[in-house]
PDB file of N, CA, C and O in Angstrom:
ATOM      1  N   UNK A   1     141.550 150.085 129.499  1.00  0.00           N
ATOM      2  CA  UNK A   1     142.428 150.237 130.650  1.00  0.00           C
ATOM      3  C   UNK A   1     143.857 149.895 130.253  1.00  0.00           C
ATOM      4  O   UNK A   1     144.799 150.595 130.625  1.00  0.00           O
ATOM      5  N   UNK A   2     144.014 148.809 129.492  1.00  0.00           N
ATOM      6  CA  UNK A   2     145.368 148.415 129.078  1.00  0.00           C
ATOM      7  C   UNK A   2     145.997 149.456 128.168  1.00  0.00           C
ATOM      8  O   UNK A   2     147.190 149.743 128.275  1.00  0.00           O
ATOM      9  N   UNK A   3     145.189 150.025 127.264  1.00  0.00           N
ATOM     10  CA  UNK A   3     145.758 151.018 126.345  1.00  0.00           C
ATOM     11  C   UNK A   3     146.193 152.263 127.113  1.00  0.00           C
ATOM     12  O   UNK A   3     147.199 152.881 126.765  1.00  0.00           O
ATOM     13  N   UNK A   4     145.446 152.639 128.152  1.00  0.00           N
ATOM     14  CA  UNK A   4     145.839 153.791 128.972  1.00  0.00           C
ATOM     15  C   UNK A   4     147.140 153.499 129.706  1.00  0.00           C
ATOM     16  O   UNK A   4     148.008 154.366 129.804  1.00  0.00           O
ATOM     17  N   UNK A   5     147.280 152.282 130.223  1.00  0.00           N
ATOM     18  CA  UNK A   5     148.509 151.901 130.915  1.00  0.00           C
ATOM     19  C   UNK A   5     149.682 151.876 129.946  1.00  0.00           C
ATOM     20  O   UNK A   5     150.785 152.304 130.286  1.00  0.00           O
ATOM     21  N   UNK A   6     149.442 151.375 128.742  1.00  0.00           N
ATOM     22  CA  UNK A   6     150.501 151.323 127.737  1.00  0.00           C
ATOM     23  C   UNK A   6     150.918 152.731 127.325  1.00  0.00           C
ATOM     24  O   UNK A   6     152.105 153.013 127.161  1.00  0.00           O
ATOM     25  N   UNK A   7     149.933 153.611 127.160  1.00  0.00           N
ATOM     26  CA  UNK A   7     150.230 154.996 126.798  1.00  0.00           C
ATOM     27  C   UNK A   7     151.008 155.684 127.916  1.00  0.00           C
ATOM     28  O   UNK A   7     151.958 156.423 127.659  1.00  0.00           O
ATOM     29  N   UNK A   8     150.601 155.437 129.142  1.00  0.00           N
ATOM     30  CA  UNK A   8     151.301 156.021 130.284  1.00  0.00           C
ATOM     31  C   UNK A   8     152.744 155.530 130.348  1.00  0.00           C
ATOM     32  O   UNK A   8     153.660 156.310 130.608  1.00  0.00           O
ATOM     33  N   UNK A   9     152.941 154.241 130.112  1.00  0.00           N
ATOM     34  CA  UNK A   9     154.294 153.676 130.116  1.00  0.00           C
ATOM     35  C   UNK A   9     155.125 154.271 128.988  1.00  0.00           C
ATOM     36  O   UNK A   9     156.315 154.533 129.165  1.00  0.00           O
ATOM     37  N   UNK A  10     154.511 154.484 127.837  1.00  0.00           N
ATOM     38  CA  UNK A  10     155.236 155.051 126.696  1.00  0.00           C
ATOM     39  C   UNK A  10     155.662 156.483 127.004  1.00  0.00           C
ATOM     40  O   UNK A  10     156.771 156.878 126.644  1.00  0.00           O
ATOM     41  N   UNK A  11     154.822 157.258 127.653  1.00  0.00           N
ATOM     42  CA  UNK A  11     155.156 158.628 128.030  1.00  0.00           C
ATOM     43  C   UNK A  11     156.326 158.615 129.022  1.00  0.00           C
ATOM     44  O   UNK A  11     157.238 159.435 128.911  1.00  0.00           O
ATOM     45  N   UNK A  12     156.306 157.699 129.980  1.00  0.00           N
ATOM     46  CA  UNK A  12     157.386 157.600 130.961  1.00  0.00           C
ATOM     47  C   UNK A  12     158.718 157.296 130.285  1.00  0.00           C
ATOM     48  O   UNK A  12     159.751 157.832 130.687  1.00  0.00           O
ATOM     49  N   UNK A  13     158.706 156.455 129.277  1.00  0.00           N
ATOM     50  CA  UNK A  13     159.936 156.061 128.586  1.00  0.00           C
ATOM     51  C   UNK A  13     160.528 157.238 127.824  1.00  0.00           C
ATOM     52  O   UNK A  13     161.749 157.339 127.701  1.00  0.00           O
ATOM     53  N   UNK A  14     159.687 158.128 127.310  1.00  0.00           N
ATOM     54  CA  UNK A  14     160.186 159.236 126.493  1.00  0.00           C
ATOM     55  C   UNK A  14     160.727 160.393 127.324  1.00  0.00           C
ATOM     56  O   UNK A  14     161.302 161.328 126.766  1.00  0.00           O
ATOM     57  N   UNK A  15     160.559 160.354 128.640  1.00  0.00           N
ATOM     58  CA  UNK A  15     161.110 161.426 129.478  1.00  0.00           C
ATOM     59  C   UNK A  15     162.624 161.366 129.427  1.00  0.00           C
ATOM     60  O   UNK A  15     163.225 160.296 129.525  1.00  0.00           O
ATOM     61  N   UNK A  16     163.225 162.529 129.274  1.00  0.00           N
ATOM     62  CA  UNK A  16     164.684 162.588 129.228  1.00  0.00           C
ATOM     63  C   UNK A  16     165.189 163.517 130.314  1.00  0.00           C
ATOM     64  O   UNK A  16     164.588 164.550 130.607  1.00  0.00           O
ATOM     65  N   UNK A  17     166.288 163.132 130.893  1.00  0.00           N
ATOM     66  CA  UNK A  17     166.930 164.002 131.870  1.00  0.00           C
ATOM     67  C   UNK A  17     167.618 165.149 131.139  1.00  0.00           C
ATOM     68  O   UNK A  17     168.096 164.973 130.019  1.00  0.00           O
ATOM     69  N   UNK A  18     167.671 166.309 131.761  1.00  0.00           N
ATOM     70  CA  UNK A  18     168.418 167.401 131.141  1.00  0.00           C
ATOM     71  C   UNK A  18     169.909 167.067 131.135  1.00  0.00           C
ATOM     72  O   UNK A  18     170.372 166.230 131.909  1.00  0.00           O
ATOM     73  N   UNK A  19     170.638 167.723 130.265  1.00  0.00           N
ATOM     74  CA  UNK A  19     172.078 167.507 130.201  1.00  0.00           C
ATOM     75  C   UNK A  19     172.749 167.886 131.511  1.00  0.00           C
ATOM     76  O   UNK A  19     172.328 168.826 132.186  1.00  0.00           O
ATOM     77  N   UNK A  20     173.782 167.159 131.861  1.00  0.00           N
ATOM     78  CA  UNK A  20     174.522 167.427 133.096  1.00  0.00           C
ATOM     79  C   UNK A  20     175.461 168.597 132.832  1.00  0.00           C
ATOM     80  O   UNK A  20     176.250 168.543 131.888  1.00  0.00           O
ATOM     81  N   UNK A  21     175.396 169.642 133.633  1.00  0.00           N
ATOM     82  CA  UNK A  21     176.230 170.828 133.396  1.00  0.00           C
ATOM     83  C   UNK A  21     177.726 170.511 133.428  1.00  0.00           C
ATOM     84  O   UNK A  21     178.193 169.737 134.263  1.00  0.00           O
ATOM     85  N   UNK A  22     178.455 171.114 132.517  1.00  0.00           N
ATOM     86  CA  UNK A  22     179.906 170.911 132.485  1.00  0.00           C
ATOM     87  C   UNK A  22     180.552 171.338 133.790  1.00  0.00           C
ATOM     88  O   UNK A  22     181.548 170.751 134.215  1.00  0.00           O
ATOM     89  N   UNK A  23     179.989 172.360 134.430  1.00  0.00           N
ATOM     90  CA  UNK A  23     180.529 172.827 135.704  1.00  0.00           C
ATOM     91  C   UNK A  23     180.544 171.706 136.739  1.00  0.00           C
ATOM     92  O   UNK A  23     181.444 171.641 137.576  1.00  0.00           O
ATOM     93  N   UNK A  24     179.553 170.831 136.681  1.00  0.00           N
ATOM     94  CA  UNK A  24     179.476 169.738 137.653  1.00  0.00           C
ATOM     95  C   UNK A  24     180.529 168.665 137.393  1.00  0.00           C
ATOM     96  O   UNK A  24     180.806 167.845 138.268  1.00  0.00           O
ATOM     97  N   UNK A  25     181.103 168.665 136.227  1.00  0.00           N
ATOM     98  CA  UNK A  25     182.134 167.681 135.890  1.00  0.00           C
ATOM     99  C   UNK A  25     183.555 168.206 136.154  1.00  0.00           C
ATOM    100  O   UNK A  25     184.517 167.438 136.182  1.00  0.00           O
ATOM    101  N   UNK A  26     183.662 169.506 136.343  1.00  0.00           N
ATOM    102  CA  UNK A  26     184.969 170.127 136.497  1.00  0.00           C
ATOM    103  C   UNK A  26     185.622 169.744 137.811  1.00  0.00           C
ATOM    104  O   UNK A  26     184.941 169.513 138.809  1.00  0.00           O
ATOM    105  N   UNK A  27     186.938 169.679 137.807  1.00  0.00           N
ATOM    106  CA  UNK A  27     187.711 169.389 139.005  1.00  0.00           C
ATOM    107  C   UNK A  27     188.588 170.587 139.318  1.00  0.00           C
ATOM    108  O   UNK A  27     189.009 171.315 138.419  1.00  0.00           O
ATOM    109  N   UNK A  28     188.857 170.782 140.583  1.00  0.00           N
ATOM    110  CA  UNK A  28     189.730 171.871 141.010  1.00  0.00           C
ATOM    111  C   UNK A  28     191.065 171.323 141.481  1.00  0.00           C
ATOM    112  O   UNK A  28     191.158 170.213 142.007  1.00  0.00           O
ATOM    113  N   UNK A  29     192.074 172.115 141.283  1.00  0.00           N
ATOM    114  CA  UNK A  29     193.400 171.823 141.836  1.00  0.00           C
ATOM    115  C   UNK A  29     193.770 173.006 142.716  1.00  0.00           C
ATOM    116  O   UNK A  29     193.284 174.118 142.512  1.00  0.00           O
ATOM    117  N   UNK A  30     194.612 172.766 143.670  1.00  0.00           N
ATOM    118  CA  UNK A  30     194.953 173.836 144.607  1.00  0.00           C
ATOM    119  C   UNK A  30     195.767 174.941 143.949  1.00  0.00           C
ATOM    120  O   UNK A  30     195.659 176.103 144.342  1.00  0.00           O
ATOM    121  N   UNK A  31     196.563 174.604 142.972  1.00  0.00           N
ATOM    122  CA  UNK A  31     197.400 175.609 142.332  1.00  0.00           C
ATOM    123  C   UNK A  31     198.654 175.925 143.133  1.00  0.00           C
ATOM    124  O   UNK A  31     199.367 176.883 142.835  1.00  0.00           O
ATOM    125  N   UNK A  32     198.915 175.122 144.141  1.00  0.00           N
ATOM    126  CA  UNK A  32     200.115 175.331 144.956  1.00  0.00           C
ATOM    127  C   UNK A  32     201.350 175.029 144.111  1.00  0.00           C
ATOM    128  O   UNK A  32     201.399 174.032 143.391  1.00  0.00           O
ATOM    129  N   UNK A  33     202.331 175.898 144.211  1.00  0.00           N
ATOM    130  CA  UNK A  33     203.565 175.727 143.444  1.00  0.00           C
ATOM    131  C   UNK A  33     204.708 175.345 144.375  1.00  0.00           C
ATOM    132  O   UNK A  33     204.749 175.765 145.531  1.00  0.00           O
ATOM    133  N   UNK A  34     205.614 174.564 143.869  1.00  0.00           N
ATOM    134  CA  UNK A  34     206.790 174.164 144.652  1.00  0.00           C
ATOM    135  C   UNK A  34     207.554 175.405 145.083  1.00  0.00           C
ATOM    136  O   UNK A  34     207.822 176.303 144.284  1.00  0.00           O
ATOM    137  N   UNK A  35     207.892 175.434 146.343  1.00  0.00           N
ATOM    138  CA  UNK A  35     208.674 176.533 146.870  1.00  0.00           C
ATOM    139  C   UNK A  35     207.857 177.676 147.430  1.00  0.00           C
ATOM    140  O   UNK A  35     208.419 178.603 148.012  1.00  0.00           O
ATOM    141  N   UNK A  36     206.527 177.635 147.269  1.00  0.00           N
ATOM    142  CA  UNK A  36     205.704 178.705 147.826  1.00  0.00           C
ATOM    143  C   UNK A  36     205.706 178.623 149.350  1.00  0.00           C
ATOM    144  O   UNK A  36     205.818 177.536 149.917  1.00  0.00           O
ATOM    145  N   UNK A  37     205.583 179.750 149.999  1.00  0.00           N
ATOM    146  CA  UNK A  37     205.474 179.722 151.459  1.00  0.00           C
ATOM    147  C   UNK A  37     204.218 178.941 151.871  1.00  0.00           C
ATOM    148  O   UNK A  37     203.217 178.928 151.155  1.00  0.00           O
ATOM    149  N   UNK A  38     204.293 178.304 153.017  1.00  0.00           N
ATOM    150  CA  UNK A  38     203.187 177.464 153.465  1.00  0.00           C
ATOM    151  C   UNK A  38     201.894 178.239 153.672  1.00  0.00           C
ATOM    152  O   UNK A  38     200.812 177.703 153.435  1.00  0.00           O
ATOM    153  N   UNK A  39     201.987 179.490 154.111  1.00  0.00           N
ATOM    154  CA  UNK A  39     200.758 180.255 154.306  1.00  0.00           C
ATOM    155  C   UNK A  39     200.057 180.523 152.974  1.00  0.00           C
ATOM    156  O   UNK A  39     198.829 180.489 152.910  1.00  0.00           O
ATOM    157  N   UNK A  40     200.813 180.785 151.923  1.00  0.00           N
ATOM    158  CA  UNK A  40     200.233 180.987 150.595  1.00  0.00           C
ATOM    159  C   UNK A  40     199.644 179.664 150.085  1.00  0.00           C
ATOM    160  O   UNK A  40     198.557 179.650 149.506  1.00  0.00           O
ATOM    161  N   UNK A  41     200.360 178.558 150.301  1.00  0.00           N
ATOM    162  CA  UNK A  41     199.867 177.242 149.884  1.00  0.00           C
ATOM    163  C   UNK A  41     198.553 176.920 150.593  1.00  0.00           C
ATOM    164  O   UNK A  41     197.633 176.382 149.978  1.00  0.00           O
ATOM    165  N   UNK A  42     198.463 177.242 151.865  1.00  0.00           N
ATOM    166  CA  UNK A  42     197.246 176.984 152.621  1.00  0.00           C
ATOM    167  C   UNK A  42     196.083 177.815 152.090  1.00  0.00           C
ATOM    168  O   UNK A  42     194.966 177.312 151.966  1.00  0.00           O
ATOM    169  N   UNK A  43     196.335 179.069 151.779  1.00  0.00           N
ATOM    170  CA  UNK A  43     195.293 179.944 151.236  1.00  0.00           C
ATOM    171  C   UNK A  43     194.806 179.396 149.896  1.00  0.00           C
ATOM    172  O   UNK A  43     193.599 179.311 149.665  1.00  0.00           O
ATOM    173  N   UNK A  44     195.727 179.027 149.019  1.00  0.00           N
ATOM    174  CA  UNK A  44     195.344 178.482 147.714  1.00  0.00           C
ATOM    175  C   UNK A  44     194.519 177.199 147.857  1.00  0.00           C
ATOM    176  O   UNK A  44     193.523 177.005 147.160  1.00  0.00           O
ATOM    177  N   UNK A  45     194.950 176.335 148.766  1.00  0.00           N
ATOM    178  CA  UNK A  45     194.251 175.073 148.987  1.00  0.00           C
ATOM    179  C   UNK A  45     192.856 175.323 149.545  1.00  0.00           C
ATOM    180  O   UNK A  45     191.894 174.674 149.134  1.00  0.00           O
ATOM    181  N   UNK A  46     192.748 176.247 150.466  1.00  0.00           N
ATOM    182  CA  UNK A  46     191.447 176.569 151.052  1.00  0.00           C
ATOM    183  C   UNK A  46     190.508 177.157 150.003  1.00  0.00           C
ATOM    184  O   UNK A  46     189.316 176.851 150.005  1.00  0.00           O
ATOM    185  N   UNK A  47     191.023 177.987 149.116  1.00  0.00           N
ATOM    186  CA  UNK A  47     190.197 178.555 148.048  1.00  0.00           C
ATOM    187  C   UNK A  47     189.714 177.468 147.091  1.00  0.00           C
ATOM    188  O   UNK A  47     188.554 177.470 146.680  1.00  0.00           O
ATOM    189  N   UNK A  48     190.595 176.549 146.740  1.00  0.00           N
ATOM    190  CA  UNK A  48     190.205 175.447 145.852  1.00  0.00           C
ATOM    191  C   UNK A  48     189.140 174.581 146.510  1.00  0.00           C
ATOM    192  O   UNK A  48     188.191 174.156 145.852  1.00  0.00           O
ATOM    193  N   UNK A  49     189.289 174.322 147.786  1.00  0.00           N
ATOM    194  CA  UNK A  49     188.299 173.534 148.509  1.00  0.00           C
ATOM    195  C   UNK A  49     186.962 174.271 148.557  1.00  0.00           C
ATOM    196  O   UNK A  49     185.908 173.651 148.414  1.00  0.00           O
ATOM    197  N   UNK A  50     186.998 175.561 148.751  1.00  0.00           N
ATOM    198  CA  UNK A  50     185.771 176.360 148.745  1.00  0.00           C
ATOM    199  C   UNK A  50     185.060 176.302 147.409  1.00  0.00           C
ATOM    200  O   UNK A  50     183.837 176.163 147.364  1.00  0.00           O
ATOM    201  N   UNK A  51     185.815 176.407 146.305  1.00  0.00           N
ATOM    202  CA  UNK A  51     185.216 176.304 144.972  1.00  0.00           C
ATOM    203  C   UNK A  51     184.587 174.931 144.761  1.00  0.00           C
ATOM    204  O   UNK A  51     183.480 174.815 144.236  1.00  0.00           O
ATOM    205  N   UNK A  52     185.299 173.910 145.172  1.00  0.00           N
ATOM    206  CA  UNK A  52     184.805 172.547 145.006  1.00  0.00           C
ATOM    207  C   UNK A  52     183.536 172.314 145.823  1.00  0.00           C
ATOM    208  O   UNK A  52     182.580 171.714 145.331  1.00  0.00           O
ATOM    209  N   UNK A  53     183.525 172.782 147.054  1.00  0.00           N
ATOM    210  CA  UNK A  53     182.334 172.624 147.894  1.00  0.00           C
ATOM    211  C   UNK A  53     181.141 173.379 147.324  1.00  0.00           C
ATOM    212  O   UNK A  53     180.017 172.880 147.364  1.00  0.00           O
ATOM    213  N   UNK A  54     181.372 174.573 146.794  1.00  0.00           N
ATOM    214  CA  UNK A  54     180.294 175.348 146.182  1.00  0.00           C
ATOM    215  C   UNK A  54     179.734 174.604 144.973  1.00  0.00           C
ATOM    216  O   UNK A  54     178.522 174.600 144.753  1.00  0.00           O
ATOM    217  N   UNK A  55     180.604 173.977 144.192  1.00  0.00           N
ATOM    218  CA  UNK A  55     180.162 173.211 143.027  1.00  0.00           C
ATOM    219  C   UNK A  55     179.308 172.019 143.460  1.00  0.00           C
ATOM    220  O   UNK A  55     178.274 171.741 142.852  1.00  0.00           O
ATOM    221  N   UNK A  56     179.732 171.325 144.495  1.00  0.00           N
ATOM    222  CA  UNK A  56     178.955 170.188 145.005  1.00  0.00           C
ATOM    223  C   UNK A  56     177.557 170.649 145.400  1.00  0.00           C
ATOM    224  O   UNK A  56     176.575 169.966 145.113  1.00  0.00           O
ATOM    225  N   UNK A  57     177.462 171.786 146.046  1.00  0.00           N
ATOM    226  CA  UNK A  57     176.152 172.303 146.456  1.00  0.00           C
ATOM    227  C   UNK A  57     175.291 172.673 145.248  1.00  0.00           C
ATOM    228  O   UNK A  57     174.098 172.371 145.229  1.00  0.00           O
ATOM    229  N   UNK A  58     175.883 173.325 144.234  1.00  0.00           N
ATOM    230  CA  UNK A  58     175.119 173.686 143.031  1.00  0.00           C
ATOM    231  C   UNK A  58     174.605 172.442 142.317  1.00  0.00           C
ATOM    232  O   UNK A  58     173.445 172.383 141.912  1.00  0.00           O
ATOM    233  N   UNK A  59     175.468 171.460 142.168  1.00  0.00           N
ATOM    234  CA  UNK A  59     175.080 170.238 141.458  1.00  0.00           C
ATOM    235  C   UNK A  59     174.059 169.442 142.268  1.00  0.00           C
ATOM    236  O   UNK A  59     173.172 168.806 141.698  1.00  0.00           O
ATOM    237  N   UNK A  60     174.179 169.475 143.571  1.00  0.00           N
ATOM    238  CA  UNK A  60     173.198 168.815 144.430  1.00  0.00           C
ATOM    239  C   UNK A  60     171.832 169.467 144.317  1.00  0.00           C
ATOM    240  O   UNK A  60     170.813 168.776 144.285  1.00  0.00           O
ATOM    241  N   UNK A  61     171.803 170.801 144.256  1.00  0.00           N
ATOM    242  CA  UNK A  61     170.527 171.506 144.082  1.00  0.00           C
ATOM    243  C   UNK A  61     169.897 171.154 142.744  1.00  0.00           C
ATOM    244  O   UNK A  61     168.682 170.973 142.656  1.00  0.00           O
ATOM    245  N   UNK A  62     170.717 171.058 141.698  1.00  0.00           N
ATOM    246  CA  UNK A  62     170.203 170.685 140.386  1.00  0.00           C
ATOM    247  C   UNK A  62     169.536 169.310 140.457  1.00  0.00           C
ATOM    248  O   UNK A  62     168.422 169.131 139.965  1.00  0.00           O
ATOM    249  N   UNK A  63     170.213 168.353 141.065  1.00  0.00           N
ATOM    250  CA  UNK A  63     169.655 167.015 141.200  1.00  0.00           C
ATOM    251  C   UNK A  63     168.349 167.052 141.992  1.00  0.00           C
ATOM    252  O   UNK A  63     167.368 166.413 141.612  1.00  0.00           O
ATOM    253  N   UNK A  64     168.342 167.802 143.091  1.00  0.00           N
ATOM    254  CA  UNK A  64     167.136 167.889 143.915  1.00  0.00           C
ATOM    255  C   UNK A  64     165.965 168.474 143.132  1.00  0.00           C
ATOM    256  O   UNK A  64     164.834 168.009 143.269  1.00  0.00           O
ATOM    257  N   UNK A  65     166.231 169.496 142.308  1.00  0.00           N
ATOM    258  CA  UNK A  65     165.172 170.095 141.493  1.00  0.00           C
ATOM    259  C   UNK A  65     164.630 169.094 140.483  1.00  0.00           C
ATOM    260  O   UNK A  65     163.419 169.003 140.285  1.00  0.00           O
ATOM    261  N   UNK A  66     165.513 168.352 139.852  1.00  0.00           N
ATOM    262  CA  UNK A  66     165.076 167.346 138.880  1.00  0.00           C
ATOM    263  C   UNK A  66     164.249 166.270 139.579  1.00  0.00           C
ATOM    264  O   UNK A  66     163.200 165.864 139.079  1.00  0.00           O
ATOM    265  N   UNK A  67     164.718 165.818 140.719  1.00  0.00           N
ATOM    266  CA  UNK A  67     164.011 164.782 141.479  1.00  0.00           C
ATOM    267  C   UNK A  67     162.619 165.269 141.878  1.00  0.00           C
ATOM    268  O   UNK A  67     161.648 164.522 141.757  1.00  0.00           O
ATOM    269  N   UNK A  68     162.509 166.504 142.350  1.00  0.00           N
ATOM    270  CA  UNK A  68     161.211 167.058 142.730  1.00  0.00           C
ATOM    271  C   UNK A  68     160.289 167.168 141.525  1.00  0.00           C
ATOM    272  O   UNK A  68     159.093 166.892 141.621  1.00  0.00           O
ATOM    273  N   UNK A  69     160.854 167.575 140.385  1.00  0.00           N
ATOM    274  CA  UNK A  69     160.049 167.681 139.173  1.00  0.00           C
ATOM    275  C   UNK A  69     159.471 166.340 138.758  1.00  0.00           C
ATOM    276  O   UNK A  69     158.307 166.260 138.367  1.00  0.00           O
ATOM    277  N   UNK A  70     160.268 165.294 138.838  1.00  0.00           N
ATOM    278  CA  UNK A  70     159.771 163.961 138.505  1.00  0.00           C
ATOM    279  C   UNK A  70     158.720 163.503 139.511  1.00  0.00           C
ATOM    280  O   UNK A  70     157.745 162.851 139.136  1.00  0.00           O
ATOM    281  N   UNK A  71     158.910 163.838 140.775  1.00  0.00           N
ATOM    282  CA  UNK A  71     157.946 163.442 141.798  1.00  0.00           C
ATOM    283  C   UNK A  71     156.594 164.120 141.559  1.00  0.00           C
ATOM    284  O   UNK A  71     155.546 163.542 141.848  1.00  0.00           O
ATOM    285  N   UNK A  72     156.622 165.346 141.031  1.00  0.00           N
ATOM    286  CA  UNK A  72     155.384 166.078 140.739  1.00  0.00           C
ATOM    287  C   UNK A  72     154.872 165.774 139.338  1.00  0.00           C
ATOM    288  O   UNK A  72     153.795 166.236 138.960  1.00  0.00           O
ATOM    289  N   UNK A  73     155.630 165.005 138.567  1.00  0.00           N
ATOM    290  CA  UNK A  73     155.207 164.676 137.202  1.00  0.00           C
ATOM    291  C   UNK A  73     155.437 165.783 136.209  1.00  0.00           C
ATOM    292  O   UNK A  73     154.775 165.823 135.172  1.00  0.00           O
ATOM    293  N   UNK A  74     156.365 166.695 136.494  1.00  0.00           N
ATOM    294  CA  UNK A  74     156.603 167.849 135.616  1.00  0.00           C
ATOM    295  C   UNK A  74     157.571 167.570 134.487  1.00  0.00           C
ATOM    296  O   UNK A  74     157.588 168.303 133.498  1.00  0.00           O
ATOM    297  N   UNK A  75     158.363 166.548 134.607  1.00  0.00           N
ATOM    298  CA  UNK A  75     159.405 166.313 133.599  1.00  0.00           C
ATOM    299  C   UNK A  75     158.853 165.545 132.428  1.00  0.00           C
ATOM    300  O   UNK A  75     159.584 165.254 131.481  1.00  0.00           O
TER     301      UNK A  75
END
């Protein structure tokens, strides 16, 4: 029984998380330039926010998939 527990613990220790995607580490900037009209600045800012929110969702899904895999013992 102890050897089975030790073997199980050893298998758990060797599990590795997949690499974190570079996309999840990237940051966005609005790209607004000094002197641009406010409507253009708003559009640029809204686009940057949209990209950032989409990235958060992609990275969150990745985490959720990894978490589910560990819960099912797949990793």
